[in-house]
C-alpha positions in Angstrom: -0.7 13.2 0.0 1.8 12.4 -2.6 -0.2 15.1 -4.7 0.1 16.8 -1.0 3.9 16.4 -1.2 4.7 17.2 -5.0 3.0 20.7 -5.0 5.0 21.9 -1.7 8.3 19.8 -2.5 11.0 20.2 -5.4 10.6 16.8 -7.5 13.2 15.3 -6.1 12.2 15.5 -2.5 8.8 14.0 -3.4 7.9 10.7 -2.5 6.9 7.9 -5.1 5.2 6.0 -3.7 3.3 5.3 0.3 2.5 1.9 1.9 0.3 2.4 4.7 0.5 -0.2 7.3 0.0 -1.0 11.0 0.2 1.6 13.4 4.1 1.7 15.0 4.4 -0.2 17.7 4.3 2.0 21.2 5.2 1.6 25.1 3.1 2.4 27.8 4.3 5.9 27.8 4.1 6.6 24.0 7.4 6.2 23.1 8.4 4.1 20.4 9.5 0.3 20.5 12.9 0.8 18.8 13.8 -3.7 19.2 10.4 -4.5 17.9 10.9 -1.9 14.9 14.5 -3.5 14.2 12.6 -7.0 14.1 10.6 -5.7 11.1 12.6 -3.8 9.0 14.1 -5.3 5.9 17.7 -6.4 6.1 19.9 -3.7 4.3 
């Protein structure tokens, strides 16, 4: 994915790394469960 981005984006726009993880939590309607995302997000 990073190679794909570097071919198509400027150097400062391309990601330096990529972390693959679990799929995003969604409800029955397919919308993202934002409360669960906030719970797992790192603190700023």
